[in-house]
ZATIMAR-362122 format. One line per 10 residues: number of its first residue (from 1); for each residue x, y, z of C-alpha. Coordinates in steps of 0.05 Angstrom, whole numbers, plus 5000, padded with zeros to 4 digits. Each point is the difference from the previous one (the first is absolute). Last residue first. Layout:
N
NUM) X/Y/Z; ...
END
This chain:
797
797) 2001/4907/1422; 4950/5057/4992; 4928/4981/5011; 4950/5014/4946; 4941/5038/5031; 4931/4970/4993; 4938/5026/4963; 4932/4965/4998; 4945/5006/4949; 4929/4975/4994
787) 4951/5005/4940; 4927/5005/5010; 4964/4939/4972; 4964/4989/4934; 5054/4962/4967; 5060/4988/5045; 5059/5043/5020; 5059/4995/5046; 5055/5051/5005; 5069/4996/5033
777) 5043/5060/5007; 5074/4998/5010; 5041/5052/5036; 5067/5034/4995; 5062/4972/5030; 5051/4954/4970; 4989/4962/4934; 4942/4954/4986; 4948/4978/5053; 4969/4934/4999
767) 4924/4983/4999; 4966/4933/5015; 4927/5005/4983; 4936/4973/5035; 4929/4978/4987; 4937/4997/5041; 4923/4996/4995; 4996/4925/5013; 5047/4994/4941; 5010/5064/4961
757) 5020/4988/4927; 5072/5021/4984; 5026/5050/4951; 5073/5022/5003; 5020/4934/4970; 5067/4973/5028; 4965/4944/5037; 4974/4970/4934; 4923/4991/5007; 4988/4927/5014
747) 4949/5009/5058; 4979/4934/5027; 5030/5002/5072; 4982/5071/5013; 5052/5037/5043; 4987/5068/4965; 5066/5016/4967; 5043/5053/4970; 5071/5008/4980; 5060/5046/4999
737) 4966/5068/4988; 5050/5055/4993; 5031/5057/5041; 5024/5071/5001; 4938/5034/4973; 4942/4960/4972; 4967/4933/5013; 4936/4975/4969; 4959/4942/5028; 4939/4976/4963
727) 4943/4965/5038; 4953/4954/4963; 4934/4993/5040; 4990/4936/5038; 4956/5029/5054; 4962/4950/5043; 5038/5020/5065; 4980/5073/4996; 5047/5031/5054; 4962/5051/5041
717) 5018/5072/4996; 4931/5029/5007; 4989/5015/4926; 5023/4930/4984; 5071/4973/4995; 5045/4963/4951; 5068/4992/5033; 5070/5010/4974; 5062/4978/5039; 5069/5030/4991
707) 5062/4959/5021; 5059/5045/4994; 5065/4964/4977; 5072/5004/5017; 5042/4936/5000; 5020/5011/4928; 5023/5071/5015; 4961/5063/4987; 4969/5017/5066; 4929/5012/5021
697) 4971/5044/5054; 4947/4999/5056; 4981/4928/4983; 4939/4971/5034; 4961/5013/4936; 4930/5022/4980; 4961/5015/4937; 4925/5013/4993; 4955/4988/4941; 4931/5029/4990
687) 4926/4989/4998; 4984/4927/5003; 4926/4986/5019; 4984/4988/5073; 5039/4960/5051; 4973/4971/5062; 5044/5013/5060; 5046/4956/5043; 5035/5025/5062; 5055/4978/5046
677) 5014/5020/5072; 5059/5005/5048; 4989/5004/5073; 4976/5058/5045; 4924/4987/4996; 5004/4926/4996; 5039/4958/4951; 4957/5022/4942; 4963/4975/4939; 4960/5051/4959
667) 4953/4981/4943; 4973/5055/4958; 4942/5009/4951; 4963/4953/4953; 4958/4947/5038; 5014/4926/4998; 4963/4957/5048; 5048/4983/5056; 5041/4940/5029; 5055/5026/5046
657) 5067/4963/5001; 5062/4998/5043; 5059/4968/4965; 5034/4941/5034; 5057/5015/5046; 4999/4931/5032; 4986/5029/5069; 4941/5040/4973; 5005/5074/5009; 4938/5030/5031
647) 4937/5025/4961; 4965/5068/5006; 4930/5014/4973; 4968/5019/4934; 4998/5074/5018; 4959/5042/4950; 5038/5058/4971; 4993/4978/4928; 5024/4930/5020; 5040/4999/5063
637) 5051/4951/5025; 5036/4991/5068; 5062/4960/5012; 5027/4975/5066; 5067/4972/5021; 5032/5032/4939; 5040/4953/4956; 4959/5016/4940; 4969/4972/4935; 4926/5019/4994
627) 4947/4967/4956; 4933/5033/4980; 4958/4947/4970; 4947/5015/4946; 4930/4976/4988; 4961/5040/4949; 4967/5069/4993; 5014/5031/4930; 5068/5024/4982; 5019/4937/4961
617) 5071/5007/4973; 5025/5007/5072; 5025/5069/5022; 5021/4997/5073; 5074/4990/4986; 5060/4958/5025; 4977/4938/4962; 4983/4928/5017; 4960/4961/4948; 5058/4993/4951
607) 5035/4955/5048; 5074/5005/4991; 5032/4947/4955; 5013/4936/5034; 5068/4986/5036; 5032/4938/4973; 5029/4948/5048; 4931/4975/5024; 5000/4969/5068; 4976/5055/5047
597) 5002/4976/5070; 4932/4985/5033; 4978/5044/5057; 4996/4984/5075; 4957/5052/5036; 5037/5062/5026; 5016/5001/5073; 4955/5039/5049; 4978/5071/5008; 4985/5016/4927
587) 4927/4988/5005; 5002/4926/4980; 4968/4958/4946; 5011/5055/4949; 4938/5031/4968; 4973/4968/4937; 5031/5028/4938; 4962/5055/4963; 4975/4981/4932; 5047/5018/4943
577) 4999/5070/4971; 5055/5022/5046; 5008/5077/5003; 5064/5022/5035; 5022/5036/5063; 5073/5008/5021; 5023/5015/5072; 5069/5004/5028; 5029/5010/5069; 5077/4996/5000
567) 5042/4938/4999; 4966/4972/4937; 4998/4926/4991; 4930/4973/5005; 4959/5059/4978; 5053/5019/4952; 4993/4934/4965; 4926/5017/4987; 5018/5064/4967; 5054/4965/4960
557) 4950/4951/4973; 4955/5056/4980; 5056/5030/4959; 5048/5057/5015; 5034/5034/4940; 5070/4981/4980; 4989/5006/4926; 4998/4925/4992; 4949/4991/5054; 5015/4997/5073
547) 4984/4944/5050; 5019/4955/4942; 4969/4938/4967; 4983/5035/4932; 5045/4956/4957; 5011/5034/4933; 4985/5001/4926; 4929/4974/4999; 4970/4995/4928; 5021/4944/4997
537) 5008/4948/5053; 4978/4992/5072; 5055/4952/5019; 5047/5024/4947; 4998/5069/5031; 5064/4988/5037; 5024/5064/4968; 5000/5073/5026; 4996/5011/5073; 4948/5020/5052
527) 5036/5025/5064; 5008/4965/5070; 4988/4928/4977; 4995/4945/5018; 5006/5014/5073; 5064/4988/5039; 4992/4971/5068; 5030/5003/5071; 5047/4969/5048; 4951/4944/5018
517) 5025/4975/5067; 4948/5043/5036; 4939/4968/4966; 4940/5048/5002; 5020/5049/4946; 5023/4948/4951; 4936/4959/5001; 4959/5063/5007; 5032/5027/4937; 4986/4940/4957
507) 4928/4996/5027; 4988/5073/4977; 5016/4978/4929; 5049/5045/4961; 5042/4937/4983; 5069/4986/5024; 5071/4992/4975; 5064/4991/5042; 4963/4985/5064; 5058/4992/5051
497) 5024/4945/5046; 5057/4985/5046; 5003/4925/5016; 5019/4979/5068; 4927/4984/5017; 5001/4938/4955; 4930/4970/4991; 4970/5065/5025; 5040/5038/4947; 4977/4952/4944
487) 4927/5009/5026; 5007/5076/4996; 5028/4993/4929; 4942/4958/4980; 4950/5047/5031; 5028/5057/4960; 4985/4966/4934; 5028/5057/4958; 5075/5001/4978; 5047/4968/5051
477) 5063/5026/5032; 5045/4961/5048; 5053/5045/5030; 5073/4976/4999; 4983/4953/4947; 5029/4928/4996; 4940/4981/5043; 4952/5008/4943; 5040/4949/4958; 5004/4947/5053
467) 4955/4947/4967; 4942/5007/5049; 4982/5076/4997; 5014/5003/4925; 4956/4940/4985; 4981/5020/4930; 4926/5005/5012; 5008/5027/5073; 5049/5051/4974; 4945/5032/4953
457) 5049/5053/4975; 5054/5020/5046; 5018/5076/4996; 5073/5001/5018; 5040/5019/5062; 5070/5023/5016; 5026/5033/5063; 5044/5063/5002; 5069/5015/5030; 5043/4947/4964
447) 4993/5039/4933; 5045/4974/4943; 5016/4932/5034; 4928/4990/5021; 4974/5017/4932; 5051/4956/4961; 4992/4937/5044; 4923/5012/5004; 4996/5000/4924; 5037/4934/4991
437) 4962/4970/5057; 4934/5020/4968; 5021/4969/4932; 5018/4935/5033; 4938/5000/5043; 4956/5011/4938; 5033/4945/4961; 4994/4948/5054; 4930/5023/5014; 4971/4995/4930
427) 4930/5033/5006; 5038/5055/5037; 5030/5022/4932; 4936/5037/4987; 5025/5060/5041; 4940/5040/5026; 5045/5061/5009; 5076/4996/5011; 5061/5015/5042; 4965/5051/5042
417) 5046/5046/5041; 4984/5030/5067; 5009/5067/5037; 5009/5048/4940; 4980/5069/5025; 5070/5011/5027; 5028/4999/4930; 5073/4981/4999; 4987/4929/4973; 4967/5023/4934
407) 5055/4999/4948; 5041/4943/5033; 4936/4960/5005; 4983/5007/4926; 5073/4985/4978; 5003/4937/5042; 4932/4974/4978; 5016/5014/4927; 5067/4964/5005; 4970/4940/5034
397) 4938/4996/4955; 5036/5008/4934; 5018/4932/4970; 4945/4955/5030; 4948/5056/4999; 5008/5018/4927; 4942/4965/4966; 4960/5002/5063; 5001/5075/4992; 4938/5002/4954
387) 4989/4983/4928; 4949/4943/5006; 4962/5030/5057; 4997/4972/5070; 5062/4957/4988; 5036/4953/5049; 5073/5013/5016; 4990/5061/5046; 4942/5046/4991; 4973/5065/5027
377) 5068/5023/5024; 5035/5051/5046; 4953/5027/5053; 5018/5059/5047; 4951/5000/5059; 4999/5073/5020; 4982/5039/5062; 4977/5071/4985; 5024/5061/5032; 4995/5058/4950
367) 5074/5011/4986; 5021/4926/4998; 4939/4982/4958; 5021/5057/4952; 5070/4974/4994; 4969/4931/4987; 4964/5029/4941; 5062/5035/4975; 5035/4931/4999; 4950/4976/4946
357) 4957/4943/5025; 5026/4931/5019; 4957/4945/4966; 4933/4969/5014; 4967/5038/5028; 5039/5048/5043; 4965/4990/5068; 4984/5065/5036; 4987/5014/5073; 4966/5052/5047
347) 4931/5008/4967; 4955/5037/5047; 4954/5031/4947; 5036/5066/5003; 5066/4963/4986; 4969/4973/4935; 4984/5070/4976; 5069/5027/5015; 5034/4939/4969; 4958/5011/4936
337) 5017/5073/4995; 5073/4987/5014; 5001/4943/4949; 4972/5047/4947; 5050/5056/5016; 5055/4948/4995; 4993/4998/4926; 4979/4931/4971; 5032/4968/4939; 4959/4934/5000
327) 4938/5031/4970; 4982/5072/5008; 4926/4989/4993; 5001/4951/5058; 5065/5010/5039; 5028/4931/4993; 5041/4963/5054; 4949/4952/5030; 4984/5012/5073; 4979/4953/5055
317) 4970/5031/5060; 5015/5000/5074; 4972/5005/5070; 5060/4973/5038; 4978/4991/5074; 5051/5035/5042; 5032/4980/5067; 5044/5056/5022; 5074/4991/5020; 5027/5039/4942
307) 4957/4963/4950; 4970/4932/5019; 4963/4952/4956; 4962/4937/5022; 4988/4981/5072; 5013/4926/5014; 5048/4984/4944; 5036/5067/5003; 5019/5044/4938; 5051/5055/5008
297) 5017/5071/4983; 5048/5046/5037; 5010/5068/4970; 5053/5050/4984; 4988/5020/4929; 5045/5004/4938; 5015/5047/4945; 5060/4985/4954; 5053/5047/4974; 5058/4981/4956
287) 5070/5021/4985; 5059/4981/4956; 5075/5010/4994; 5016/5059/5047; 5076/5006/5013; 5015/4994/5072; 5072/4979/4988; 4984/4927/5014; 4941/5001/4950; 4930/5021/5020
277) 4930/4970/4989; 4948/5048/5028; 4936/4979/5036; 4944/5047/5017; 4950/4964/5047; 4934/5035/5005; 4948/4995/5056; 4926/4995/4989; 4944/5009/5050; 4933/4969/4981
267) 4961/5028/5060; 4930/4971/4998; 5017/4934/4969; 5069/4995/5031; 5073/5019/4992; 5031/5015/5064; 5037/5061/5022; 5065/4977/5033; 5027/5035/5062; 5072/4994/4979
257) 5018/4960/4937; 5064/4957/5006; 5032/4976/4935; 5022/4928/4990; 5046/4996/4941; 5008/4952/4941; 5044/4991/4938; 4981/4945/4952; 5051/4984/4946; 4989/4989/4926
247) 5054/4976/4952; 5013/5015/4927; 5070/5022/5017; 5017/4992/5074; 4970/5040/5056; 5049/5013/5059; 4968/5037/5060; 4996/5072/5018; 4979/5019/5070; 4925/5011/5015
237) 4977/5069/5021; 4942/5024/5042; 4955/5060/5008; 4935/5004/5039; 4940/5043/5013; 5006/5052/4944; 4935/5040/4993; 4959/4988/4938; 4933/5008/5035; 4987/4925/5000
227) 5069/4984/5029; 5064/5001/4962; 5055/4945/4998; 5068/5013/4972; 5046/4943/4979; 5071/5004/4973; 5024/4935/4972; 5066/4963/4980; 5033/4981/4936; 5064/4965/4977
217) 5021/4980/4930; 5019/4942/4957; 5011/5020/4928; 4960/5008/4934; 4938/5031/5030; 4932/4967/5011; 5009/4995/5077; 4934/4987/5033; 4978/5025/5067; 4943/4968/5038
207) 4979/5045/5058; 4970/4976/5067; 4972/5053/5050; 4977/4973/5067; 4960/5055/5034; 5001/4996/5076; 4947/5033/5042; 5004/5041/5063; 4958/5035/5053; 4934/4960/4992
197) 5034/4938/4977; 5009/4967/4933; 5055/4952/4979; 5001/4962/4935; 4985/5061/4958; 5012/4983/4927; 5034/5039/4944; 5022/4964/4935; 5040/5035/4946; 5017/4957/4939
187) 4935/5003/4964; 5041/5008/4936; 5073/4995/5022; 5033/5060/5032; 5060/5023/4962; 5076/4993/4990; 5009/5016/4926; 4968/5066/5016; 4930/5025/4984; 4955/5020/4944
177) 4927/4980/5003; 4950/5009/4942; 4926/4993/5019; 4938/4967/4975; 4931/5001/5035; 4952/4943/4993; 4947/4981/4946; 5049/4996/4943; 4954/4958/4956; 4936/4962/5009
167) 4946/5000/5056; 4987/4949/5052; 4924/4990/4994; 4981/4938/5039; 5010/4924/4997; 5070/5009/4974; 5037/4971/4941; 4940/5007/4955; 5035/5016/4957; 5061/4976/4966
157) 5007/5065/4960; 5019/5038/5062; 5069/5018/4976; 5040/5059/5019; 5063/5020/4961; 5047/5053/5027; 5052/5040/4963; 5051/5047/5027; 5043/5039/4949; 5066/5034/5014
147) 5016/5062/4958; 5058/5000/5007; 5075/5016/4989; 5022/4959/5061; 4953/4943/4983; 4970/4961/5059; 5003/4926/5000; 5046/4987/5059; 4960/5045/5046; 4932/4972/4987
137) 4989/4965/5065; 4929/4976/5004; 4949/5006/5058; 4932/4972/4999; 4941/5003/5048; 4955/4941/5003; 4927/5006/4979; 4999/4985/4926; 5030/4932/5011; 5033/4965/4938
127) 5065/5037/5005; 5051/5013/4945; 5073/5023/4995; 5049/5053/4978; 4995/4984/4926; 5048/5047/4960; 4967/5040/4945; 5025/5067/5030; 4973/4981/5068; 4947/4946/4999
117) 4945/4976/5049; 4952/4940/4990; 4935/4994/5040; 4955/4939/5008; 4949/5051/5029; 4976/5052/5019; 5063/5037/5017; 5006/5023/5072; 5044/5043/5043; 5054/5010/4949
107) 5073/5018/5019; 5054/5016/4950; 5070/5000/5026; 5063/5039/4989; 5066/4986/5034; 5056/5049/5012; 5075/4991/5010; 5017/5025/4928; 4941/5036/4970; 4955/4972/4944
97) 4951/5050/4971; 4927/5018/5017; 4943/5037/4969; 4961/4938/4987; 4956/4992/4935; 4932/4968/5010; 4966/4941/4968; 4936/4961/5020; 4972/4939/4964; 4933/4967/5003
87) 4976/4926/4993; 4929/4977/5012; 4938/5012/5044; 4933/5035/4989; 4945/5010/5051; 4942/4953/5011; 5007/5011/5076; 5062/4955/5002; 4967/4941/5031; 4938/5016/4958
77) 5039/4981/4936; 5074/5006/4997; 5000/4988/4925; 4949/5055/4989; 4939/4972/4962; 4949/5038/5042; 5040/5062/4985; 5012/5063/5044; 5043/5045/4960; 5041/5015/5037
67) 5043/5059/5026; 5012/4957/5062; 5047/4957/4957; 5055/5053/4994; 5016/5003/5075; 5055/5051/5008; 5043/5021/5059; 5030/5032/4960; 4991/5057/4952; 4981/4991/4925
57) 5021/5019/4931; 4969/4959/4945; 5042/4967/4948; 5011/5033/4933; 5070/5024/5016; 5020/4928/5022; 5050/4989/4945; 5038/4937/5018; 5076/5009/4999; 5007/5001/5077
47) 4979/4927/5002; 4947/4970/5046; 4943/5010/4953; 5037/4960/4947; 4938/4966/4973; 4936/5034/5021; 4959/4967/5056; 4937/5038/5009; 4972/5057/5042; 5049/5055/4990
37) 5031/5050/5051; 5054/5052/5000; 5018/5024/5069; 5014/5073/5010; 4976/5009/5071; 5008/4962/5067; 5071/4974/5007; 5013/5025/5071; 5075/5018/5010; 5034/4973/5062
27) 5072/5021/5016; 5035/4960/5054; 5064/5034/5026; 5047/5047/4962; 5072/5001/5024; 5028/5060/5038; 4994/4974/5070; 4998/5058/5051; 4938/4972/5031; 4925/5003/4987
17) 4962/4943/5035; 4950/5050/5026; 4977/5011/4928; 4977/4931/4997; 4953/5007/5059; 4973/5066/4971; 4985/4966/4935; 4963/4943/5036; 4960/5051/5041; 4985/5038/4937
7) 4973/4938/4968; 4959/4983/5059; 4962/5068/4997; 5006/5036/5066; 4932/4996/5036; 5030/4963/5057; 4954/4954/5040
END
């Protein structure tokens, strides 16, 4: 895969469209800094006359609620992680003036939620959903003598309006776009690849062009396609057509791509289509660049999911949109670390739960080779919480669905849409089928190339398999109860099926693994997330159901999953204080015994008696179980050099266990002499701190962060899991501390605090560079421990 940054490839593709035309094309200006912010609802906040000099100055994306405080009386309750909600305003002056023949738009990737947008006191519009991308034409309301004031109101005061933490404020990126009166509509470029062969593929490019000028006009297209290295592989023009005032016309072309390089999980090759809108005289009017992939994805009733002619079991995870200590405004550096860690476990698919993510997250999935189920709604007409989207579904679902699909349909990672999750309308079949038909009509018209599913909730209770609702779906999805979905397929073998949400239980995986028609599964969940703590209640602030914790660190549940899903040999050894399980009923040579399907919808909190250490609270002799998660055919274990024997891989992938009497020292698990190994050692008293990071440098933009982990270790370098000492982070040089965390579910320290208690001997900090060049030094200190320091260069943009 090309190492050239995607943004540079896009810029190169656009540059290749250069012609003799003298008119300016699209100009995009990020609106990142210089925003005035206030939490509250002052009268006249939308008007230029208001004095906002005492408001705070912030950069966006911005989630004001993550600053806290945590409060047991918070209106959002445990659903919102006991964090605050309410009304907030953002204001910014725009350095732009009206120009004849030019249009100016403001685009916002996400405003949480019930947003209103004004320019110079004029109300441009409102939108209930906090996940949909917005575009407003501000041209007719700009003042020639300036300044021009943009104001945004975000309102989460109706909380809880989600069953998880969703953040508050301008949580997405904002940009100013200047283009011609004839311009590409928002989401108006759609590239698909209907024909794919080894020596030639065809890219179908469809472009919606809108005429916002004062007279009828004509416009055509120039299209340049570049390959993953930025080399031009195709050029094509489309003759001008007539476009009336206030009309939109769709122009299309089929572009031949020689010897196509496919987008796939291992080689996520990306092409770029640079599109220029031109007048009859060749004058440039607008331009846009979209990445796309050449790939063939399909679901089959008898064999599940296929990608580029290969039958693949989707080993997926559901992901909420928050970034832990960073809230809902999440830099891409955080998602990159999480995706890298998940991929190492064998995860190859992501379900966006339960709304579309930021477009940058899908960009990353494209680049890293993940398959995505892009989900739209968590409720339709029936509420799950009193203030949720059910209040707006009837009026807004068609427009929101169209806009969401138009935004995301060029991403090769997206292979299936989900129209909803555990929709409670299904208790009323006539209503549910009418709502689903309305959505399907919009979704199929907006993107005829991908199937639609939804996460059915207890379909045998509401009769979804008998009343026709399930069979309205292109692919039938069900949450949990894997045997029910298998039975539904056996009753009607023409059904295509997928597990839209599944538990961590081994039985759930075996049910999917061993039934060929099952396209795959999506675990609840991939990463611990803020909110949905109402089931456990205060003082818990998050749901710890992930394979990774809030900081992106690997958990025991992730270690076990790697033993089932990883492509490469893996081995993880843990200490299980529970009695050893009886040996499996077979020796691994035959089929696995039948196992019951997990019924519970909620994933329980991780067992506190399983830990990746050899340091129990009681260091005297007592029964312990050594447990190993591995896909190796044979695993050997030693305790203080004494061999405990080798054990084969059970057919059902269950952990291999050795019952022992605890002795301080060292446990080593290995996949034979040449294979990987893992080691646990008994920790002594805490002596010092140590810092580590996978980042070789740190940048200074919103998306740039270094993830620095602190560990409390003994004199021999072993992590002390019982240490809860307070660690203070200090940053000097060309950088600053953004936030700190420890992944503990009951820690209510504000995330911005530089001091964080260690949890299980660990804590972490997010650090961002400032300026260009130089270096930043991170220091960690704790009472009675030797201080640690780490220096990183600050990357130049």
